[in-house]
N, C-alpha and C positions, 0 to 999 in steps of 0.2 A: 365579825367577819365582813369584810368590805364587801357590799354587792349582794350578800345572801339576805333571803326575807327571813323573818321570823318563822320559826318553826312549831307547829304544836302536832305532836305525833298522835295523840288520841283525845277526843274528848267525850267525856260521858256526862250526860245530863239525868239528875233524878228530880222529878217534879212531884210535889204532894199537893193534892188539892181536897176540897171536901166532898167530891161526889166523884162518881166514874163517869158522869157525862162529862164533868168539868176537866177530868184527866185526858178523854178522848179529843175534845176540843182545843186544850193547850198543847196535845201532841200535835194535832193538826197545824196549829200556829208556827210552832218551832221548825218542824219538818219543812213547812213551806219557806219560812223566810229567816232561819237561824244563820245562814251563813252570810246573808247580806245585811242582817242586823248586827250581829254580835262580833264577827270576826273583823271589822273597823274598829269596835271598843276594844278589842285585844290589842290590835296594830297599835293604836293611840298611847295605850299604857306602856306596851314594850319599846316603842320609840323614845319614849322619856327615859326609860332605864337602860338603854343600849345606844346611846347618840353616836359612838365612835366605832372603830376597828375593835376585834376581837370577838369573843363568845362568852355569854352568859348563859349558863345551862342549869335550868332547874327541873329536876327529874320529876316533881310533882307539884302541883299548884291547885289548892282547894277553897272555891270561895261558895259563900251562901248569901243569898239575896231573897228578898220578899216582896210581894206585889201586892196591893190591896184586891183588885179585881182582874178578872180575865181580860176585859174589854181593853185595860189598858196596858196590857201586859208588852205587847211589841212598840209601845211609843216609851216606856220608862225603863223596860230592861235592859237596853245598850247602854244608858247613863248608868246604872245602877251596877252592871257588871264592870265598866270604865273605873268607877270609883274603888270597887272592891279588890280589882286587881292591883291598883295602884297602892292601896293599903296593903295586900301582901307583899306586894314589892318592896315596899319600905321595909314591913318586918323581917324579912329575907337579906335584903342587902343594904339596909342603914336608912335612917332617916334623910338622911341627904342624897339617897341614891337617882331620885328621880331629877331629871334636867340639869345633871351634871356637865361641865362643860367638857368639849371632846379633847383629850389630852394629845397633845403633838408627839409626843414622844411613848414608846413601849405600848405594850398590847394591853387591852383591858383584862381584868380576871375572868377566870371561868369559875363559876359558884356553882355548887350543889347544895341545894336547899331542901334537904331530905334524901330519901333514896327511893329508886323504883327497880321491879324485876330484873335480875339480870346486868343491872347497872353499878359502877362504883366509880363516882367521880368525886376525888378530894377537892376541897373547898381551896381556893386560892391557887389553882394550878395554871400557870401560865397559857397564853392563848398558844405559844409554841408548841409546848407540850400535848395541847390538843390537838394541833396539825399533824405530829408525830403520832398520836395514837390514831388518829383517823389514816395515816398513811399505812399504819402495820393492820389496820383492819383490811384494808384494801389489799395489801401484798398478800396476806394470807387467805383472804376469801375471793377476791376477783370483784367485789362488791364495795361500795362506799358504805359508811355508816349512816343511818337514817337522815341524820342532821345534815349531812353534805350532800344527798343523794338529789339530783335533779337540778343542781346548780350548774350554770353554764359552763360547758366544757374549757372553754377559752379564760375562766376564771379559776377553776379546781385545778386543770391539769399544771398550769406553771407553780401553784402553790405545791403541790405532791412533788413536782420536779426540783423546786427549792429545796423542800424538806429533806428529799433524798439525797442531794449533795450535801446538805448540811450535816448530814447524819452518817455519811461514811464509815467513820469510825465505829459508830452504834452498829451498823451492820458486819463490820467485822468481827465484833464481839459475839453477834448471832452466830456467825459462821463457825467460830470456835466453839460456842455451845452446841451445835449441830442440832437437828432435827425438823430444820424448815425445808420444805417440799421443793421441787423444781419448779412449780409453778410460782412460787413466792421468790425465787432467783429470777426467773423469767421476766415477772413484772417490775422488779427492781432494775434490773440491767435494762428494760426497755425506758423505764423515766429517769435513769441516770445520765442517757446518753455516753458518747463517746468518752470524753473526757470524766465524766464521773464513773462510769464503769473501769477506766484504767486507774483512776485514782483507789478504787476498792481492790484491784488486783495488785497494785503497789503497796497498800496496805498490810496485805496478807502475803507479800512475796516472801518474807522469811518464812512462813508455814507452810507455803505450797512448795511442790516438788519443782525443782527447775522446771522439767518437762511439762508440767501441767500450768505452771505459771507461764510460759512460752505460748503454749498453745491458746490460752484463755487471752494472752495481750494481742496475739495475733488476729484471733478470732472477733475481740471487740475494737480493734483498731486496723483494719486490714490494709490501709494505706501507710501505715507507720510503726515502728517499733516500740513506741511508748516508753523507751528509756529502761525497758528490760532487755535482758540478753535475748533476742528472738532469731539470731542465726542470718545466714544468707537468705535472701528472699527468693521464692521460686519464681523463675523466670515466664511470663505469658500469663494467660488464664485470666477469667473473670471472677472475682469475689463471689462467693455464695451471698444470696439475698440476706438482709437482715434478719428475717422471720428465723431461716435454717440456722445463722450463726448465734442468734440468740437462744436458739433451742440447745444447741450443742454447748454452750457457754452455761447454760442454767443447769445441764445434766452434769457437768464437771464440778460446778459448785456444790452441787447437791450430793453427789457420788461422795463414799467414803474414800478416804485415802490412808494409806498405812505409813510406813516410813517415808517422810518427805525426802531423805538421801537417797532411798532404796527404790522408789516407784520406776518401773520400768516405762519405756515408750510405749510398749505393747499393751500395757494396762491402761494407759490414757488413751490410745486408740481404740480398745474394746469400748470403753465409755462412747467415744464419739460414733463408732459403729452402731452401738445399740440405737442412738437416735435415728441415725440416718435410715437403718433397717426398719424401724418402726413407722417413720414417716414416708418410707418409699422414696426418699430424697436423692437427688441428682448427686453422685460421688464426684464427678470431674470436678468441679470446681472446689471441693475440699482436697482433693489429691493435689491441685495445683496450689491451693492455701498454705496447706499443712504439711507437703510431701517431704519437706526438707527438715520437717521437726520430727514426725510420725512415721514409721515404717509404712510404707505402701502395700505390703502383702498383709500388713494386720489391718490397715485401714480397708482394704476391698481383696480379701482372699480370693485369688484365682484371677483377678483383674490385672490389668497392666497399670504402667504408672500414670503420671499427669496426664497423659494423651488420652488415657480412657474417656468413655462416656457412658452415660446412661444411669440408670438408678439401681441400688442395690435391691435383690429381691425381697420381695415382702410376702414369708411364709407365715401366715398366721398359726399354723401349728407347730413351729419352731420358734417361740420368742426368744430373743436374745437377753441377757442379763450383765450387768456390769460387773466389774471385779468384787469379790463379797457378797455375790448373790443378792444384790440388789437390782430388780427389774424396773423398767421403767414404766413411770405412771403415765397412764392414758385416760381421758376423761370416760366417767361412767354416765350412765344415760337415768335420768329421772331420778338421782340419788342425791342424798345429802337433805338437809332441811331447809328449806328456802320461808320467807315469811307467808305465813296464813294470816288470816285476818277478816275482820268484817269491817262494813261501812261504819261511820261515825253517826248512829241514829241517836236522837233523845230517847232515854227511857224514862216512860213517865206511868206511874200508878198511882190510883186514888188513895186517899187516906183512910186507913183501916179504923173501925170504933175503937181499938184498944190504943191509936195512937201510935202503932209501929209502923215503920216504911217497910212497904213490900219490896222483899228483896229482888235485887237486878238479876234478871235471867243472865244477863251477859257477863256478870261479873264472874271473873277468875279467881281461884284460889291455889292454883297448882303452881309448880315452880317452873313449867314450860311457857309461862305465859309471853317471854320475850319472844319466842317464834312465830306467836300468832299475828304479827302485823303485817301488812300489806308491804311489798317492796315498790318503791317508785321506780319506773324504769322508764328510758327514753325509747323514742321510735316505737311507741305502742301501734301506731297507724300502719305499721308492716302487716297486721293481720290482715289488712284489705287485700293482700297480695297474693294470699293462699292458694287460690285456684290456679296460679300462674308458677307456683315454685316448683313443682314435680318437673315441668317442662325445662326452666331455667337450669337447674340441676341436671338433668338430661344432656343439654345441649352443651353445658361446660363440664361434661364427662364425670361428676361427681358420683351420680347414683350407682350403685351397683344391685342388681337383683331387687330394685325398688326401693332399697334401703341408703343411707349414708353410712359409709364406713369409717371408723373413727379418724382414721387420715385424712379424709375429706373435710371434716368438721371446721378446722382454721379457715379453709378457703372459702367452705359455704358461709360460714360467718362474716368473713370478709365481704362478700357479695351481698348479703341482706345489709350489711351497715352502710354498703356504699349504695345500694339501693334506696336507703332513707338518708342520707345525708351527703351523696355526691362525693366524699372524701374515700380516698385510698387508706390514708393513715388512720389506724384504728389501735384503741385501747379496750382491754377487757371491760372496765368499768361500765362500757357503754352498751354492753352485750345483753343485759337482762332479758330483754325482749325476743332479742334474736337467739339466744339460747334455749329459749322456750319453744320456739319455732322449730329447732333444730331436734327437739326430742330431748333436752336436756332440762336439769334444775337449773336456776339461774345463780347457783353458787358452786356449780360443777367447774372444774378447772378447764378452762379452754384457751391455751396461749395462742396470741395471734398479735401480727405486727404488719407493717408497710413491708410490701414486698410479696405478699401471697398473692395478692391478684394479678391477673395478665389482662394485655391488652384486649385480647379477645373476651375476657371476661366483663370488662368494663362495656364494651360493645353490645353484649348479651343483655346486661342491665338496663341500658338505654333502650335497646329495642323492647325489652318488658315494660318498662314503664310506658312508652308510646303505645303498645299494645292495650295496657289498661285505660290509657285516657281515650283510645279509639272505641273500646266497648263500652265505656261510661260516657256516653253522648251527653248529658248535662254540661260535662266539663268543657265541651267544644274546642276551642282554641288555647286552652290551659298548656302552659309549657311544662316540662319535666319539671323543672325548678318550682313552679307553681304548686303541682302534686306534691313536690317533697315537703315544701315550706307549710302547705296548707293541711295535709293530713297524715303523710308518712313519718315526718318527725316528730308528731303530737306525743306529749307524756302521758303515762298512765300509771294505775295501781294494780299491782299482780299479787294475788295470794291464792292459796290451794285449800280447797276444800276436799270432802269427801268424794267429789265427783271428777275432779281434776283441777285445772286452774281456772280462775275467774280474773279476767282482765275489764278494768273499769277505764274506759278513755276518756281524757280531759276535754269537755266540751268545748265547742267554739261556734260562733254566730252561724258559719257558712256550713256547719253539719247538716243544715236543712238538704243539703245535696245528696247525703246519704240515702234519702227515701227514693232516689232513681238509681240507686246502685243496682247493677243488673246479675247480682249473685249474692249470696247471704254471707253473713260475717258473725251471725250469732253463735253456732258451734262449728269449730274449727277442728279436725282431725285429720291429719296427712299421714302416708303410711308409715315413715319412720318414728312417728309420734307415738308413745304409750300413754299419754295423758292428752286427753281433750281440754281445748282452750273455749270456755264459754265468755263471750264478748258483751258488754255493757257499754253502748255507745250512744247517747242519748242524742235526738235529732231536733229536739225543740226547745 
């Protein structure tokens, strides 16, 4: 894959020695220098096997090496590991697998040399299929597969967008099969962009009711009719923000449709109204955009026509449902299963008198092993801002009785994302850490897009970051962008244990400044969170 680093999801080392004292000595050596000594050996071998674009995926690689004495361990071990990895790669990929010339056309193959818990990757899968599988994973979970997580946004997003556009017919088949959630369609429409989204509607036009197709076309391309019969345009008014339009369009794609020929405008209007009601959204822009297609009285019962204003009432005691009894799906708190896991520490045991290897206490034999891996998250440095977040959400009007109502979560997520990156455009794949700070599990659906933030929100964020710099006096004249680049945008590993979330932030040289941070970050528990975050951020 162009620009992507080699990835090792888990390393487990089992070392056998002649004595307990030797075992402890070797463990100390490995813990202190295994990354610096051994990772370059893996990298050299993998570079020889994967010189060009594409993906070579090996679920399991097992090597065995022997060193004569503890004293020469760290001197000779890297070379032995390199030689053994190369030998294993030749066995898996072929004798000529290493140092192959980069092919000018076509992707490299994806190879599965064995199996791993929870993974099924057939040998010889084209890199394009691997990319589409990664795309489906994101569309269904809101997170990237572990092998893609952490890649630069300007690399991974164009690839996802291209796979979306190339797979429009496949998504049409998925729609025909049913079963995909609103969040799936929201993420897809966001990546497709205007042209791709309209291509999807056109692919489904023969099976959608006329009124549903017209509404979708208008929502996805408010400035044009998209070649579909959309009727006369409503005069005046401002189109709803992208986020609101995608929310409604996703609900229309997910909501069941009866007879396409018989679907009444009132049925489609009920789906639209369900979303607007749940989000507390402004109705006036939708009356202006859709008032010539859908009955105004069905969109906003008791309200005037396109000149009306205000938001639909949001009465939590009377939730609306779409036709057919399908309730609008909303994010849940701390639900679902996100990666659990532990650090990659060598496991060392002395050789027993009977010659048997002492079992590795970390070895898993259960089928749920796949859920135990840490999740690589962007913007892990946002944990630094935790003392300021209640005031931020209070000043932006998001807090209610000290908590964050569900309809406020997309805007709250966009605020935190902007704090870390300075960008208003946001994709859910960037929100693993943000969700955790909002009291959600990283795999909880949280649709968000450009158009959620207000100008006043951006001003509040900039003021917050200036306040952080002012309180953290050692930063002195550091700019807001310097704070973002040096600390807030830092990646990290997040996993769940029995006490809550454990966050391990990727270290950097200037982390020594954290010793002068005037507030703690080791334990974070905000009023709206039901799980505590325990932060591990090395400063030396």
